[in-house]
C-alpha positions as CSV (number, residue, x, y, z in Angstrom):
1,M,-18.1,-18.6,6.9
2,P,-21.1,-17.1,5.2
3,L,-20.2,-14.8,2.4
4,G,-23.7,-13.9,1.2
5,L,-22.5,-15.9,-2.6
6,D,-22.4,-19.6,-2.7
7,L,-18.7,-19.7,-3.3
8,R,-18.5,-23.0,-2.8
9,G,-17.6,-24.0,-6.0
10,G,-14.2,-22.5,-6.0
11,L,-13.3,-18.9,-8.0
12,Y,-11.1,-18.5,-10.5
13,L,-9.2,-14.8,-10.9
14,L,-6.9,-14.2,-13.5
15,Y,-5.0,-10.9,-13.3
16,Q,-2.3,-9.7,-16.3
17,V,-0.1,-6.5,-15.9
18,D,1.1,-5.0,-18.5
19,V,4.3,-4.6,-17.7
20,N,5.9,-2.5,-20.3
21,A,3.2,0.4,-19.2
22,A,4.0,-0.2,-16.0
23,V,7.5,0.4,-16.3
24,A,7.3,3.3,-18.5
25,Q,4.6,5.0,-16.1
26,A,6.8,4.4,-13.5
27,L,9.7,6.2,-15.4
28,D,7.4,9.2,-16.3
29,G,6.8,9.9,-12.7
30,Y,10.6,9.1,-11.5
31,A,11.1,11.9,-14.8
32,Q,8.4,14.6,-13.1
33,D,10.4,13.9,-9.5
34,A,13.4,14.7,-10.9
35,R,12.2,17.7,-12.4
36,R,10.4,19.1,-9.6
37,A,13.6,18.7,-7.6
38,L,16.3,20.1,-9.8
39,A,13.5,23.4,-9.7
40,A,13.0,23.2,-6.3
41,A,17.2,23.0,-5.5
42,N,17.1,26.3,-8.5
43,I,19.6,23.7,-10.4
44,P,19.2,24.9,-14.0
45,F,18.5,21.9,-16.5
46,K,17.8,22.0,-20.2
47,D,15.8,18.4,-20.5
48,V,14.4,15.4,-18.2
49,T,13.8,12.4,-21.1
50,T,13.0,8.5,-20.4
51,V,15.8,7.0,-22.9
52,A,16.2,3.0,-23.9
53,V,19.9,2.0,-22.3
54,G,21.1,-1.2,-23.9
55,G,17.2,-2.0,-25.8
56,N,14.7,-0.8,-27.2
57,R,12.2,-0.2,-24.6
58,P,12.7,2.7,-22.4
59,N,14.2,2.2,-19.2
60,A,16.5,4.8,-17.4
61,I,16.3,8.6,-17.4
62,R,18.5,11.0,-19.3
63,I,19.2,14.7,-17.3
64,V,21.0,17.4,-19.6
65,L,22.0,20.2,-17.7
66,P,23.7,23.8,-19.5
67,A,26.8,23.0,-21.0
68,G,29.1,25.1,-18.1
69,S,27.2,23.7,-15.0
70,R,29.0,23.2,-11.9
71,R,26.0,22.8,-9.5
């Protein structure tokens, strides 16, 4: 199978992932999605933030609703 390059000697690739940054980015996306969904459903909310539960790194999302919300 000709590849246009001489790769018969082999190739070694190393991929590294910053897991903490990937988790933080995913949580931020989930928080934005939650804000949009609440706004689209006309559900009042005070805040949507990422929080650390059981550790020091954010791993959850907290949604704060106004006092007396029953929806």
